[in-house]
C-alpha positions as CSV (number, residue, x, y, z in Angstrom):
1,M,-5.3,7.2,2.3
2,Q,-4.5,7.3,5.9
3,G,-7.4,8.8,8.1
4,Y,-9.9,7.3,5.9
5,D,-12.1,4.2,6.3
6,S,-11.1,1.3,4.0
7,L,-14.5,1.5,2.4
8,V,-14.1,5.3,1.6
9,V,-10.6,4.4,0.1
10,Q,-11.9,1.8,-2.1
11,A,-14.7,4.1,-3.3
12,V,-12.1,6.7,-4.2
13,L,-10.2,4.0,-6.1
14,D,-13.3,3.0,-7.8
15,D,-14.5,6.6,-8.7
16,W,-13.2,9.6,-6.9
17,R,-15.8,11.7,-8.4
18,S,-18.7,9.9,-6.5
19,A,-16.8,8.8,-3.4
20,P,-17.7,10.1,-0.2
21,V,-15.2,12.6,0.5
22,S,-15.0,16.3,1.2
23,E,-15.2,18.8,-1.6
24,Q,-11.5,19.7,-0.7
25,M,-10.5,16.1,-1.3
26,R,-12.4,15.6,-4.5
27,A,-11.0,18.9,-6.0
28,T,-7.5,17.9,-4.9
29,L,-8.0,14.3,-6.5
30,G,-9.2,16.0,-9.6
31,Y,-6.2,18.1,-9.8
32,L,-3.8,15.1,-9.2
33,E,-5.4,13.0,-11.7
34,K,-4.8,15.7,-14.4
35,L,-1.2,16.4,-12.9
36,V,0.0,12.8,-13.4
37,S,-1.6,12.3,-16.8
38,P,1.4,12.4,-19.3
39,E,-0.7,13.8,-22.1
40,V,-2.2,16.7,-20.5
41,T,-1.0,19.9,-19.6
42,V,-1.7,21.7,-16.3
43,D,-2.2,25.4,-15.8
44,A,-3.7,27.9,-13.4
45,A,-7.2,27.0,-14.3
46,D,-6.6,23.6,-12.9
47,I,-6.0,25.1,-9.5
48,A,-9.1,27.0,-9.4
49,P,-11.3,23.9,-8.2
50,M,-9.1,23.6,-5.2
51,N,-9.2,27.2,-4.4
52,I,-13.2,27.3,-4.6
53,A,-13.2,24.2,-2.3
54,G,-10.9,25.9,0.3
55,V,-7.8,23.8,-0.1
56,S,-4.9,25.8,1.4
57,R,-1.8,26.8,-0.7
58,I,0.4,24.6,1.5
59,G,-2.1,21.6,0.9
60,M,-1.9,22.3,-2.8
61,E,1.9,22.5,-2.7
62,E,2.1,19.3,-0.6
63,A,-0.2,17.4,-3.0
64,T,1.7,18.5,-5.9
65,L,5.1,17.5,-4.4
66,I,3.7,14.0,-3.3
67,A,2.4,13.4,-6.7
68,L,5.8,14.4,-8.3
69,V,7.9,12.1,-6.1
70,Y,5.3,9.2,-6.6
71,Q,5.4,9.7,-10.5
72,T,9.3,9.9,-10.6
73,I,9.6,6.8,-8.5
74,C,7.0,4.8,-10.5
75,R,8.6,5.8,-13.8
76,L,12.1,5.1,-12.6
77,A,11.0,1.8,-11.5
78,D,9.6,1.0,-14.9
79,A,12.4,2.3,-16.7
80,L,15.1,0.5,-14.6
81,D,12.9,-2.7,-14.1
82,F,12.9,-2.7,-10.3
83,N,10.2,-3.6,-7.8
84,L,8.8,-1.0,-5.5
85,T,8.2,-1.5,-1.9
86,P,5.8,-4.3,-0.8
87,E,2.3,-3.1,0.0
88,E,2.8,-3.9,3.8
89,N,5.7,-1.5,3.8
90,L,3.7,1.2,1.9
91,S,1.0,0.9,4.7
92,S,3.4,1.3,7.6
93,S,5.1,4.3,5.8
94,G,1.7,5.9,5.0
95,K,0.7,5.5,8.8
96,F,3.8,7.1,9.8
97,L,3.5,10.1,7.4
98,Y,-0.2,10.6,8.4
99,Q,0.8,10.7,12.0
100,F,3.9,12.8,11.9
101,G,3.4,14.6,8.6
102,Y,5.8,15.0,5.7
103,T,8.2,17.5,7.0
104,T,9.8,15.0,9.3
105,S,10.8,12.9,6.2
106,S,11.3,15.5,3.6
107,L,14.5,16.4,1.9
108,P,16.2,19.6,3.1
109,G,15.1,22.7,1.3
C-alpha cells in the first residue's frame, strides 16, 4: 500500500478491521475481501459501506478492476505453475502506480 507507513500496512495485513486507516479505506478493504472470495457473491448491498464512507464511484471502479486483474494473474499463475514477479519488482511497480496513477499503465478502453 503505497502512501502508507509500513506499520500501517502490516496492521492492515494483520487485521484490516482494526487497522488505523480511514473509513473509506476500511470500507473498500471489506468490499475487496468479499469480492475476491470464491465462495461468496457480491451485490449492490456490498457497495453500500463504500457509499456511506464517501468512496467515489471512480474509486470503487478502480478498486474492483485492480482486484480483478490481481485475482486473474494469481489464478493463472497457480493454474499454469509460473512464478510471479519478485517482491522487489512489485514494490517499484507500486511506487510508480502510486505516483503516476493507473491510467498511465492501463489497457486502452
